[in-house]
C-alpha positions as a Markdown table, in Angstrom:
| # | Residue | x | y | z |
|---|---|---|---|---|
| 1 | Met | -4.0 | 16.6 | -6.9 |
| 2 | Thr | -1.6 | 13.8 | -7.6 |
| 3 | Pro | -1.5 | 10.9 | -5.1 |
| 4 | Thr | 1.8 | 10.6 | -3.3 |
| 5 | Cys | 3.7 | 7.8 | -1.7 |
| 6 | Ser | 2.7 | 6.8 | 1.9 |
| 7 | Ala | 6.3 | 6.4 | 3.1 |
| 8 | Lys | 7.1 | 8.9 | 5.8 |
| 9 | Gly | 8.6 | 12.0 | 4.4 |
| 10 | Cys | 8.3 | 10.9 | 0.7 |
| 11 | His | 6.5 | 13.3 | -1.6 |
| 12 | Ala | 7.0 | 11.3 | -4.8 |
| 13 | Pro | 4.1 | 10.4 | -7.0 |
| 14 | Ala | 2.4 | 7.1 | -6.2 |
| 15 | Val | 2.9 | 4.4 | -8.8 |
| 16 | Trp | 1.7 | 1.4 | -6.7 |
| 17 | Ala | -1.2 | 0.6 | -4.4 |
| 18 | Leu | -0.5 | -1.9 | -1.7 |
| 19 | Leu | -3.8 | -3.5 | -0.6 |
| 20 | Trp | -3.8 | -4.8 | 2.9 |
| 21 | Asn | -5.9 | -6.0 | 5.8 |
| 22 | Asn | -5.3 | -6.5 | 9.5 |
| 23 | Pro | -7.4 | -9.6 | 10.3 |
| 24 | Lys | -7.7 | -8.7 | 13.9 |
| 25 | Leu | -9.4 | -5.4 | 13.0 |
| 26 | His | -11.0 | -5.8 | 9.6 |
| 27 | Thr | -13.4 | -8.2 | 7.9 |
| 28 | Pro | -11.7 | -10.5 | 5.4 |
| 29 | Asp | -13.1 | -8.6 | 2.4 |
| 30 | Arg | -12.0 | -5.2 | 3.6 |
| 31 | Arg | -8.9 | -3.7 | 1.9 |
| 32 | Lys | -6.9 | -0.7 | 3.2 |
| 33 | Thr | -4.6 | 1.0 | 0.8 |
| 34 | Trp | -1.1 | 2.4 | 1.1 |
| 35 | Leu | 0.4 | 4.1 | -2.0 |
| 36 | Ala | 4.0 | 3.7 | -2.9 |
| 37 | Cys | 6.5 | 5.2 | -5.4 |
| 38 | Asp | 8.9 | 2.8 | -7.1 |
| 39 | Gln | 11.6 | 3.4 | -4.4 |
| 40 | His | 9.4 | 2.5 | -1.5 |
| 41 | Arg | 7.3 | -0.3 | -3.0 |
| 42 | Ser | 9.5 | -3.0 | -1.5 |
| 43 | Thr | 10.0 | -1.5 | 2.0 |
| 44 | Leu | 6.3 | -0.8 | 2.5 |
| 45 | Gly | 5.5 | -4.2 | 1.1 |
| 46 | Asp | 8.0 | -6.0 | 3.3 |
| 47 | Phe | 6.6 | -4.2 | 6.4 |
| 48 | Leu | 3.0 | -5.3 | 5.6 |
| 49 | Gly | 4.1 | -8.8 | 4.4 |
| 50 | Ala | 6.1 | -9.5 | 7.6 |
| 51 | Arg | 2.9 | -9.0 | 9.6 |
| 52 | Gly | 0.8 | -11.1 | 7.1 |
| 53 | Phe | -1.3 | -8.0 | 6.2 |
| 54 | Leu | -0.3 | -7.6 | 2.5 |
| 55 | Lys | -3.0 | -9.0 | 0.1 |
| 56 | Asp | -2.1 | -7.5 | -3.3 |
| 57 | Val | 0.0 | -4.9 | -5.1 |
| 58 | Val | -1.6 | -3.2 | -8.1 |
| 59 | Pro | -0.8 | -0.1 | -10.2 |
| 60 | Ala | -2.1 | 3.0 | -8.4 |
| 61 | Ser | -4.2 | 3.9 | -11.4 |
| 62 | Gln | -6.4 | 0.8 | -10.7 |
| 63 | Val | -7.6 | 2.2 | -7.3 |
| 64 | Asp | -10.0 | 5.0 | -6.6 |
């Protein structure tokens, strides 16, 4: 099964993995993952970044 974008209603193949962490809920080393297509990479990243949660963006092929 091909991983798909995490944006609501999007079924496009995931190209990017947005690694994030909510410091109020997670230990500093924990990384949660949202997957994104090229179209939604910036909007998902902006959402996480505005909250200070975004830690890294890597190609989806680099995550399990």
